[in-house]
N, C-alpha and C positions, 0 to 999 in steps of 0.2 A: 299476405305480406308480413314478414317479421316485423316487430315494432321496433327492435334495436339490433342493428347489424354492425359487426365489426369486421372490417375488411383488411387484412394484411397489416395488423397494428404492430409496430416496433417501438421500443423505447429502451434507450441506452442510459446508464448513469455511469460516466467515466468509461471505463473498459467492460463494465457489466451489461450484458444483455438481458434485462429483466422482463421485457414482453418481446417474444420472439415469433413474429410472422403469425399473430393470432387472428383467426377467422372463425367468428362465433355469431349465431343468429339466436335471438331470443323472441319466441311467438307471443302474439298478442293473447293475453288471459292465462298464461302459464305461470306455475311457481318453479322456479329453476335455482337450483343450490349449485354454487360453486366451491369445490373443495381442494385440497391438496396440502402437502406438507409445508411446514413454515419454509418461506423463502421461495415459494413457488410462483410468486408474482401477482397474488390474488388483490392485495391492496392497490398496487400500482395500476392493475387494470380497472379497478373502481374508479381511481383518480382520472384516468383517461376518458372514461366514460363520463364523468362528472365535468371534465374540462379543467380540473385543477393542474393536470399536466397535460402538455401538447405532445402528441406522438412525434417520433423522429420521421416516421413514414406510416402511411395507412390511412384509413377513412373510418369514419363513424357516422352511421345513418340512424336516424329516430324518427319513425312514422314516415318513412321515405324521403325525408329531407337530410342533405348532408350538413351535419352540425359539427364537423371536425374543427372548424375555426370559430365556433361560438363560445363565449364566455360562461362560466358557470351560471350566472343568474339567467342568462337567456335560455339556456337548457331547462332550468328549473321553470321558466315561464311556459315552456312547451309541454311540461307536465312530467318532467323526471325529478324525483325527490329522493333525499338520502337521509338515512339514520346511521351515524358512525358509531364506533364501539364506545367513545367517550361520550357521556350525555351532556348535551349543550343546553340544559334547562337553566332557567334563571332561579338559582338557589334561594335568593332571598324573598321572591314572590310567592304567592300561593300557587297551588295546582291549577286552580280555575284561572287566575291571572295569566298563568304560562299559556293556556288554551286560548285565552282572549287575545294575546298578543299574536299568536299564530293565526288567528282567525280574522282579525280585525280589519285586513285590508280588503277582505271580499264579504264580510257580513256586518250587519248593523242592527242596533235596537233589539227587538224581540226575537228577530231571526238568529242574531248572534247568540243570544242566550239560550235558545232552543238547541243550536248546534253544539254549544258547549256542553249542554246536558246530555245531548245524544253521546258525545265522545267520552264524557266521564263514565256513562253507563257501559259503553263498548269496552273501556279500558279497566272497568272494575275499580275506579277511583273515586266513586260518589262520596264515600264516608270521608275520603282525605282531601275533598276539594278546597277546605279552607286552610289546610296544612300548609306551611312553607315547604316548597319543593326540596330544599336542602335536607328536610327531616324524613323523606320518604326512604323506603328500603331501596337497596340497589336495584331489585327487580322492578319496583314500582317507578323509579326514575326511568328505567328503559321504556316502560310501558308509555310513561307521560311523553317521552321523546318520540315513540312511535306515533302517539296521538298528534303531536306537533307535526311530524313529517307527512302525516296523512291528512291533516286538516284541510288542505287545499285540494283534496281528491285528486292526486296526480294519476297520470296513466301508469306510470311505472314507479315502484318503490324499491330502492337500493338498500339493503340491510347488511351491515358490516358486523359479522359475529353478534347478532342480536341477543343471544343467550349466554354470553360470556359471563362467568361468575354467578350464573343463576342456579337455584336448586332444581332438582328434576321436575318438582311440581310446577315451579314458576317457568321452566323451559316448555313443559307441556301447555301451559295457558297461553304462552307467547305463540306457540305452534297453531293453537285453535284460533287465536287472534288473526294470525297471518292468513289462515284458511277462509275465515269470515271476510277479511279484506278482499281476498281473491275471488270469493264467491260474488262479491259485490261490483266486481269487474276490473279489479286492479291486477296489473301484472307485477310479479315480485321476483326480484334476483337477489338471493342472499349468498354471502360468504359464511360459511359456517364449519365449525370443528365438530360439533355434537352430532353424532352419527344417529342418535335417536330422534333428534329434531329433523335432520334429513329425511329419515325414513317417514316421519310423521307427515311432512308437508311437501316433499319434493315431487314434482311430476316428471322432472328430468334433472340429470345431475351432470356436470362437466367437471372433470379432474384436470387440474393445471399442475404442470410440473416442470421446473426449469424454464419457466416463462411460455411454455407451450401447451396446446390443448393435447393432454395425454390420451383421455378416453372420455366417452360421453355415452349415456343411456339411462335407463331407469335404475333406481337405487339397487334393485336386485341384480341387474347386469353389472354394475359397479362392485358390489359386494363380492360378486362371484368371480371377479376379474382378478386373476393371480398376480398379474403385473402391477395392479393397483395396490394390492396387499404389499408387494415388495417395496414400493416406494415409500410406504408409510413405516415400513419397518426399517427404512434407511438402507435396503439392500439393493437399491435399483442399479441395474446396469445400462450403461448409457446406450448400449446397442438393443436394448429390449424393445 
């Protein structure tokens, strides 16, 4: 059974049909990348999955449960976590304190310290743990945020352009991090523009265009699809 299912999702903003009859399934244990030109409706779809927006019509199922009417916090409690493009780290606190805040609801004492140490090692931030988060490089802030988003070991992690603004080296390291999380049992859904990253991590790729599922397959299928190349070059014909 799919971990996350979107059935007939529609969302309008004024006269604009931003999410148009979207049916999508995300399988347990996969890394799935969502790509598409700007204005394709990727971010809106994420906000529908998270419960920040309510759909005009359609339903969302997570682990077999209809979560369409659930608030964001209730979805997070069921194992859905997100890392948005803009890091939400506490800039005035140290890297270690940021992780402590993320973990303290579920871990205490020695166990809390051990888990923080494990996360610092995983994120490659051991040397920076006493630095204030505001002093980290852009890439390191993104990693800290991934650490915070995964600290509660969610069943599914949503990543909104996780490598935006990163160097190729940082992008690659982020991809390896995502693959390790996935190997540990986490399902990952990422919105991403960087095709090198998509090629590195994605097991399946969905292309969104004008609010609809335009194509789906392996990265090789997608790259070979002339229709996909056309929409990225802005030459899409609506009848294509």
